[in-house]
C-alpha positions in Angstrom: 115.5 96.4 185.9 115.2 100.0 184.5 114.5 100.1 180.7 117.6 100.5 178.6 116.0 103.2 176.5 116.0 106.2 178.7 115.9 110.0 178.5 115.9 110.9 182.0 119.4 110.2 183.2 120.8 112.1 186.3 124.3 113.3 186.9 124.7 110.7 189.7 123.7 107.9 187.5 126.1 108.8 184.8 129.0 109.3 187.4 128.3 106.0 188.7 128.8 104.4 185.3 132.0 106.1 184.9 133.1 104.8 188.2 132.4 101.1 187.7 135.5 98.8 187.7 136.7 98.7 184.0 135.8 95.0 183.4 132.3 95.6 184.8 131.8 98.6 182.7 133.1 96.9 179.5 131.0 93.8 180.1 127.7 95.8 180.6 128.5 97.9 177.5 129.2 94.7 175.4 126.2 93.0 176.6 124.0 95.8 175.5 125.8 96.3 172.2 125.2 92.6 171.4 121.4 93.0 172.1 121.0 95.6 169.4 123.9 95.2 166.9 126.1 92.7 165.3 129.3 93.0 167.6 131.6 92.1 164.5 130.1 94.7 162.1 131.4 98.3 161.8 129.6 101.1 159.6 132.0 103.0 157.5 131.7 106.7 156.5 133.8 109.0 154.4 133.8 112.6 155.2 134.8 115.4 152.6 135.3 119.1 153.5 133.3 120.6 150.6 134.1 124.2 151.7 137.1 124.8 153.8 138.3 127.8 156.1 137.2 131.3 157.1 134.5 130.0 159.4 133.2 133.0 161.6 132.7 130.8 164.6 135.6 130.8 167.3 135.4 127.2 168.3 138.7 126.8 170.2 139.5 123.3 168.6 138.9 124.1 165.0 141.5 124.8 162.4 138.9 126.2 160.1 137.9 129.1 162.2 138.7 132.5 160.6 139.8 133.7 164.4 143.0 131.7 164.2 146.1 131.2 162.1 146.5 127.5 161.5 147.8 127.3 158.0 144.6 125.6 156.6 144.2 126.2 152.9 140.9 128.1 152.1 138.7 126.4 149.6 135.5 127.8 148.1 132.5 125.5 147.9 133.5 122.5 145.6 131.6 121.8 142.4 128.9 119.0 142.3 131.1 117.1 139.8 134.2 117.1 142.1 132.1 116.0 145.2 130.3 113.3 143.3 133.7 111.9 141.9 135.0 111.7 145.6 132.0 110.0 146.6 132.5 107.1 143.8 136.0 106.7 145.1 134.9 106.3 148.6 132.3 103.7 147.7 134.9 101.6 145.9 136.9 101.7 148.9 134.2 100.4 151.2 132.3 103.5 152.6 128.4 103.0 152.7 127.7 106.6 153.9 129.2 109.8 152.4 129.4 112.7 154.7 129.9 116.3 153.5 131.0 119.4 155.7 131.3 122.9 155.1 133.0 125.7 157.3 129.9 127.9 157.6 128.1 129.4 160.6 125.0 128.6 158.5 124.4 128.0 154.7 122.8 130.6 152.5 119.8 129.4 150.4 121.9 129.5 147.4 124.6 127.4 148.9 122.0 125.0 150.2 120.7 124.5 146.6 124.2 123.4 145.4 124.5 121.0 148.4 121.1 119.5 147.7 122.2 118.6 144.2 125.3 116.8 145.6 122.9 115.0 148.0 120.7 113.8 145.0 123.5 112.7 142.9 125.3 110.8 145.6 122.0 109.1 146.6 121.7 107.9 143.1 125.0 105.9 143.7 123.3 103.9 146.4 125.2 105.5 149.2 123.8 107.1 152.3 124.3 110.8 152.7 125.1 113.1 155.7 125.7 117.0 155.8 127.2 119.3 158.4 126.6 122.7 157.4 126.3 124.5 160.6 123.0 126.0 162.0 119.8 125.3 160.0 116.4 126.9 160.0 113.2 124.7 159.9 112.6 125.6 156.3 116.1 124.5 155.4 115.9 121.3 157.1 112.8 120.4 155.5 114.4 121.1 152.1 117.3 118.8 152.9 114.7 116.1 154.0 112.8 116.5 150.7 116.0 116.1 148.7 116.7 112.8 150.4 119.3 113.6 152.9 119.7 110.8 155.3 121.7 112.4 158.2 122.4 115.8 159.4 125.4 116.3 161.7 125.4 119.1 164.4 127.5 118.4 167.4 126.8 119.9 170.8 130.7 119.5 171.5 130.8 119.4 175.2 128.6 119.9 178.4 126.5 122.9 178.8 128.5 124.1 181.7 131.9 123.9 179.8 130.6 125.2 176.4 131.4 128.8 176.9 135.0 127.9 177.6 135.2 126.4 174.1 132.9 128.6 171.9 131.5 132.1 172.4 130.0 132.9 168.8 127.2 130.4 169.1 125.1 129.4 172.1 124.3 125.9 173.4 120.7 126.6 172.7 121.6 127.6 169.1 122.9 124.1 168.7 119.7 122.5 170.4 117.5 124.5 168.1 119.2 123.1 164.9 118.9 119.7 166.2 115.2 120.2 166.9 114.8 121.5 163.4 116.3 118.3 161.9 114.3 116.1 164.2 111.2 117.9 163.3 111.9 117.4 159.4 112.2 113.6 159.9 115.9 113.3 159.1 118.2 111.2 161.3 120.2 113.2 163.6 124.0 112.7 164.0 125.2 114.4 167.1 128.1 114.0 169.6 131.0 115.8 170.9 134.7 116.2 171.7 136.6 114.8 174.7 140.0 115.9 175.9 139.4 119.6 175.7 140.4 120.1 179.3 136.9 119.2 180.7 136.5 117.2 183.8 134.6 114.0 184.4 131.4 115.9 185.2 131.5 117.6 181.9 131.8 114.2 180.1 129.0 113.0 181.9 127.0 116.2 181.0 127.8 115.8 177.4 126.4 112.2 177.3 123.5 113.3 179.6 122.5 116.1 177.0 122.6 113.5 174.1 120.7 110.7 175.9 118.1 113.0 177.3 117.0 114.5 174.0 113.6 113.7 173.0 115.0 110.9 170.8 118.6 109.6 171.0 120.9 110.7 168.0 121.0 107.9 165.4 124.7 108.5 165.2 126.9 109.7 168.1 130.5 110.6 167.0 132.9 110.7 170.0 135.8 112.7 168.8 139.2 112.8 170.5 140.7 116.3 170.4 143.6 116.8 167.9 145.5 119.7 169.2 146.1 122.1 166.2 148.8 124.7 166.3 147.4 128.1 166.2 144.2 127.1 168.0 143.7 127.9 171.8 143.8 124.3 172.6 147.2 123.7 170.8 148.9 122.8 174.1 146.2 120.6 175.5 147.3 117.4 177.1 146.0 114.2 175.7 143.1 112.3 177.1 144.0 109.1 178.9 143.1 106.2 176.6 141.4 104.1 179.2 139.2 107.2 180.0 138.6 107.6 176.3 137.4 103.9 176.2 135.3 104.4 179.3 133.5 107.5 177.5 132.6 105.1 174.6 131.2 102.3 177.0 129.1 104.8 178.9 127.7 106.2 175.6 126.8 102.8 174.4 125.0 101.9 177.8 123.1 105.4 177.6 122.1 105.2 174.1 121.8 101.5 173.1 120.4 101.8 169.6 122.6 104.6 168.4 125.8 104.0 166.2 128.6 105.2 168.3 131.4 106.6 166.1 135.1 106.9 166.5 135.7 110.1 164.7 138.5 112.8 165.0 141.6 111.7 166.7 141.7 108.2 165.4 144.9 108.5 163.7 146.6 109.0 167.2 144.8 105.8 168.8 146.8 102.5 168.9 145.2 99.5 167.4 144.9 98.4 170.9 142.8 101.3 171.8 140.7 101.1 168.9 139.9 97.3 169.5 139.1 98.3 173.1 136.7 101.1 171.8 134.9 98.6 169.5 134.7 96.1 172.5 133.0 99.0 174.5 130.4 99.4 171.8 131.8 101.6 169.1 130.5 100.3 165.6 131.2 103.2 163.3 134.2 105.0 161.9 135.2 107.7 159.6 137.6 106.3 156.9 139.8 107.9 154.5 142.7 110.3 154.4 141.2 113.2 156.5 138.4 114.3 158.7 137.5 117.6 157.1 141.2 119.0 157.6 142.8 116.5 160.1 144.4 113.3 159.2 142.7 109.9 159.6 144.5 106.3 159.5 145.1 105.1 155.9 142.4 102.8 154.5 144.9 100.0 154.3 145.7 100.3 157.8 142.0 100.0 158.8 141.5 97.1 156.5 144.4 95.4 158.3 142.9 96.1 161.7 139.5 94.8 160.8 141.1 91.5 159.4 143.0 91.1 162.7 139.9 91.6 164.8 137.5 89.6 162.5 135.5 92.8 161.9 133.5 93.4 158.7 132.1 96.6 157.1 128.3 97.0 157.7 126.5 97.0 154.4 123.8 99.7 154.5 120.2 99.1 153.0 121.1 101.8 150.3 124.2 100.0 149.3 122.3 96.7 149.1 119.6 98.4 146.8 122.3 99.9 144.4 
C-alpha cells in the first residue's frame, strides 16, 4: 500500500477519491483519522477581527474588501488591551487557540509590532495563537516566530486554475511565497480554501492537491463553505450540495492524514447532521464564537449541545495544559 503521507498526488488520483461510493470514502477517511487522532476530540479556536474593512484586495467572496459595498463597519486596529480581554473570554468558553485576523494586503512594520505584543500577552494566558494579516516578508515571518506565534494562516482559497476568477489583486504565487516564508521561519502553517464559489470538481481536486503537495502538509487545513454576502460578486452563488461538502472534508483527511481539518466559515448554515457527517469524515477542528471575522457562527451553547449529543469533547492543547 502506498504511504499515507504523500506530496505527489495527481489529479486522476484525487478525482478517483471523490468518485468513490460515499460509504467507502467515509470508511477510508475515518480509518485514517483514527490512526492519527482521537476520533471524539475536536480542537476549538476563536477568531477575532482585530482590524476590519477597507482591504485593498478584491477577493470576490469577502465583505471586507474596499472594492464592494457590503455594509461592513470599518474598524481600525484594536488595542492590545481589547484583544487580550476578548482572549480571556474565549478561554473561559473553552477555546484553546485564539486567532486574530486583520483586513490588510500586508502589515506595516508598525502594525506588526502591535500584533506581536498581542501574541505575547495571549500566550501568557496559556493559549495557542494564530494570526492572519495578509502577505508577509521573510523578515516579518521571522519576527512573529521569535514572538512565539504558533500558527500563521494564509489560505490559497481555490485551485490555481480558478483563482483568477476570484481574485485579481494578488497572484497565486504571492500566496505560495508567503506560505514559504512562514514555513522557513519554523511556524506552523494554517492554510485551506473555500468551496461553493462556483468551482467544479476539478477545482476542488486542484485546491486539495495544492495543499497536500506542499513540501510539508499544513498543520491546520480550514475548509470554508462560501457565505454569499450581499454586495460581493458571489452574492447570488448557489449553495454547495451538503454531501459534496462532506466528500471534500473526507478527501482532505485522506490526503493530509496528520493535519487538523477545520470547519470554518459557513458552519452557521450547516445542519447538525451535516456537521456530524463532517466530523465522521475527519474534521476535528472548529471556529467557535459569535463571528468568523465578520460573518456569523453558531452560538457556543448550540455547539456545546451538539458536542454532547455526539459524545465529542474539546481537545486540550499543550499550551492550555501548562497554563
